[in-house]
N, C-alpha and C positions, 0 to 999 in steps of 0.2 A: 503493499498499499506506500502510496505518496500523497501527500498533502500539498497542493500546488498555491501559488499566490501570484496574482498580475502586477502590474505595475499601478500605482494608486493614480487614477488620472480620470476619475470618475465626479463630477462637482455635486455636492449635495449638503445644504445645513451648513455651509460656509468653510466647505473643506472638501477634500480630494478623499476618496474612497477607492481601495483594493478589493478585490474578490478572494476567498479562500473556499477551495473546492477538493473533496477525495477525487482517485481517479478509479476508487476501488470498493469503499465501504462508506455510508454515510453514520452508520455509530463511530466508527474512528474518527471520524471529521468533528462529531459533537463532541467526543474526547479530547481532541489535540485542543480545540477553540476553550473547553472548558478549563484544560489545564493552564492557559496560556491567559486566561483573563478575559475572555469574547463574551459578552453575555449572550443565553439564549434566545433575546429579542432581533439580535445583528443576521438571525437565519431566515432566510428567503428562498424556501422548495429546495434548492438544492447547493446554495452555496450561502457562505457568510459575509455579509459587507464589514469591512473591517478598515478602522482611518489611518490615513495616512502613516500619523503619528507609532501606529503601531506595526507598519510594514516589516520593518529592519529587526524588531525584536521576535516576530514571526520568524522571519529567515532564520535569525540564530537560533531559534528551537526547532527547526528543521523542515521549515515550508521550503519548497523549491520554487524559486521565483521563475515565472516564465512569462513570456507576453501572452497579451490577451486571447490572440488566435488559437496560440497552444493551450491555454489552458479551457476553451469552449469544446476543441477538438478532441481532447483527452476526456473532458465530462463527457462528452457525447459517446465518444467509445465505451466508456465504463458504464454506460444502460443508465446512469443515475440523473442524465439532463432532464428536465422539467420543462416542456415546450410552453411558449407564451400561452397555446389553446389550453395547455393541462394548466395553466396557472389561473384562468378565468374561470376554471370548474372548481379548483382545489380552495379550500377556505386559508 
């Protein structure tokens, strides 16, 4: 299992955000996030939104930095990707 993180480039709430995903197991993603102080409220169906100031700390803890395209490709390949259509249906 690998935890992946893309570059913080998504603006919201006055700061930049990155995405944290697993390439194989959603429960291990939750465990990694919890162990590194990322609150469960940051989880969005298949990824965590993490603020720019947490990026270096998460990489130091073992998250593999990748570009956004690689992150999405590996999330899709894992079978964990939740599509936009599924997001509209899921609570």
